[in-house]
N, C-alpha and C positions, 0 to 999 in steps of 0.2 A: 366226937367224930361223923358219927351216922346222922345227927343233926344239919352238920354241915353238909351233907353228900345231897343228904333230902331238900334242904332247900337251893344248892345247885341243880341239882336236876329239874328242878321245880323252875326256876329262869332259865332253862334250856329249855323246858317244852313250851314257856311263855312264848321266847324268840322266835322258836323255829316255825308254830303254829300262827299265821297271821290273823286269823280270826276266830273268836269262838262263839257260838252260839248259845244265847241264854233265854229260857223257858219263863212263862209265866202262865198260870190257869187262866182261863176269861170265859166266865158265863155269857153263854151267848141267848139266852131268856131274856126277856124283857121285863118278865115276874120277877126273875132270880130261878137260883138252883137249890134243889135240898142237900144240906148235908147229913151225911150218915154218922152213926154213934162211934165212929170213930174221929171224925171230923173231917171227912174228904168231901169234894164236892161232887153232887151226881150230875152231871150231865156236862160240866164244864170241859172245856179241852183247853190243848198246852197250846200258846203262842210264842213263839220263836224270833229272837230277836238278835240281829246280828251284831257281833262287835264292831268300831269303827276299826277301819285299816289305819296303816301308819300314815298313806298318804292323806286321808281324810282329816285325821288326828292333828297333820302339819299347815291343810288348809284352815281348819278352824284356830288353830293356834295365831296363824299369819290374820285371821278376820279380828282376832280380837286385838291382836296388836295393832291393827289399822284404827279400831274401836278406841284402842287407849290414848294413841297418838292424837286421834281428833278431838277427845275430850282435853288433852293437854295444851293443844294448842287456842281451843275456845277459852281455856281459863287463865291461857297465858295471857288474852287480848282482854279481857274482863279486868276493870279495875273500876274503885270506887274514889270518890273526893266527898268529905264533908268540909262545908265552909261556911265562914259568916262573913258576914257584907253589910257595909254603910251604904244606905240606897237612899239619893235623894228624887222621889216622883217630882213631875210638877204637870201642872195643868196650864193650858193657856186657850183663853178664849178671842174670841173676833168674831164680827158678825160673818153669817153666813152668807158665800158668793161674794164676799167684800163688800157687806152693805155697811152704811156707816151708821155708826155708834154713836150721836152728837150727846150723849148724857155720859156720867161718872159709870166706869162698868169695872169687874175685876179682868185684870189683862193677864196676869200670873200669882200663880198659888203653888208655893214649893214646900214639899214634908221633906221631913228626914228620920232616918230610924234605923232599927236592925233588922236584920234578916239573916234565917237560918236553911241554907241548901242544902244537896246533895245531887252528884252527878256520877252516874252510872255509865262505864263505856261497853260496851256489847262486843263491837269491832276495831279494829284503827279507828274506822270511819265515822261511825255511828254512835250516837252515846243520848242521854236523857238524864235532864233534871230536873226537878222539882224544887220549890223553895218556898217558905212563908216570911212575911213581913209584919211589923207593927210598927208605927209612927205619928208624929203629930206635927202639926203646922209650923215651920219656921218663918216665910216671909209672905205679904201680899203685896203684889203692886197694881195700881188703880192706873187707868188712862181714861181718854176720852179724843173720838175722831174730830172734835168739833175744835179747830184751830187754836181759836181761842184761850181753850182748856187743855192744850197739847200735853201740858207739863205740869201732871198733876203731882209730882212727888217732893215738889218745896213746899206744897201747901198741907200736906197730910201731918193729921194728928192723930195717932191711933187710939182709942179709947178700949177697945175690947178685939181680942184675936186669940180666936181656939177651935180647934179642929183636929178630927183624927184620920189615920188611915189606915188603911191593912189590906193586905191582898196574901191569895195563894196560886201559885200558879206552875205551869207542868210544861214542858218542852221537847222537843226532839229535832236534833240537831246532827250536823254534817261536820266533820272536821276536813277543812280544804286543805290546808295548810300547817306542818306540825315537823318538829325533830326533839331531840330530847331535851329542851329548853321549854319552848314556846308552842306553841295549840291557838290556832285561828280556830273559830264556832262560828256557824252561819244554821240557823235553825226557825222552825214555827214554833208557835205554843198557843197555850189556853190560859187566861186570865180571868178571875175572880175578883173582884175589888170593891171594897165599902169605903166612903168615904164622906166627909161632912167639914161644913166651915162656917163660923159664925164671925164676923167681921164687921166694927163698927168706927167709925171716923167723926172726928168733931165736925168735920168741914161737907164732908160727901155722904153722910149716912150712914145705915147700914146695910151688909148684903150678908146672903146668906146659900148655901146650899145643902143638899142630902145625896149622894149618888151611890147607885147599886148596878154594876154593869160585869155582864161578863162579855169578854171580846177575844179574839185571837189578836197577836201580835207576833211581830219579827224581831228574833233573838241573835245579837251579835255578842262575841266575848273573846277576850285574847286573853291568855294565861302565863305565866314566866314560872319555869318550874325551877326549884333549888334540888339538884338531883341526889346531893349526900343526905340530904336531912327530911326527903320527900315532901315538902315544902311547897307550896307555888304561891304567888300572887295575881290578881287578876282584874281585869276592867268589863265591865260588861253595859250594854246599851238596850232596852226594849223600847220597840216605836208600835204604839196603836195606833188601830185607824179613828179616822175624825167621828164624833160624838155629837150630835143634834141637840140642843136645849133651847126651848122658851126662855126668856131670859128673866121673864118676872112672871111666878107659876106658884103652887102653893107652897113646894117645898124646896123653891128656887128663887131667890133675886140676885141675879147676876147684874143687873142693872138697876138706875135711878130711875125707870119709868114707873109711874104711879098705878098705869092700868095694864092688865096683861092682855087686853086687847091690842093696845097700842107698842105696846113692847115688841122687839124685833126677834128673830130666830139669831141664835149664837152656834157655832160652833168650835168643839172642844179639843185641842188635840193634847194627846197623854205620851209621855215619854219618862225612862225612869234610866239612873245611870247608877251605876252597882259597885262598889268596891270590893273586892273579893279579897280572903284571906285564909287560907287552910291545910288542911293534907291529902295525900294521896294513900292508896291501901291496895 
């Protein structure tokens, strides 16, 4: 009974008094104060602190709740996608500034392979993705701007075709249209790619190149979501700016010109089509 009364009295005192003063001893001497035999500080002064009022506590609680709501909104918007892709990078060659190339040359080189990537969404509109790809050459098309040799496909007899392609890229994208089921992304990115090719034809000779480039690119992507299973499928397209190469050099023989002095400059266009499937978290 006495214990209960003491507890009640203590609660009444705490409620009745809006604030209490608490103090700690503080040494004001930079070099430190002396401690006597009983452990007391000689020269220390007591600094008092006022306990927070109920109003201050309420304001602090409101601020904490606002911070918590902001964190919850942020993490609600954040999502992660992990996906695999089937990718078909393609190189297309043509004479620079529409220059005519009257010898056989590589018109199109298509690679295919697999890619792994992930996309992190920061806000409902802004996201970033990274991916890495490995593949090999799938198809080579020859051409000539000489009208008498315009259709080279009929006489092509491939004796050797080998080549690899790899890249890593990062993008920053804007989601300009979406709902529960689909998203449209448009963005920019940077890609680091390495590619090579050795191609020989019985009638038109040998071709080769080694390409190592870092380049900006435009990124376009569409995805469709299966809400119940957190799955999605998508289609992507990357466009790189034109690159210019000497058609016959130490590491490139894109045309059948024998001398690098007389060989024309070629421009190469690069684009990538991706077919994606993955999961959202």
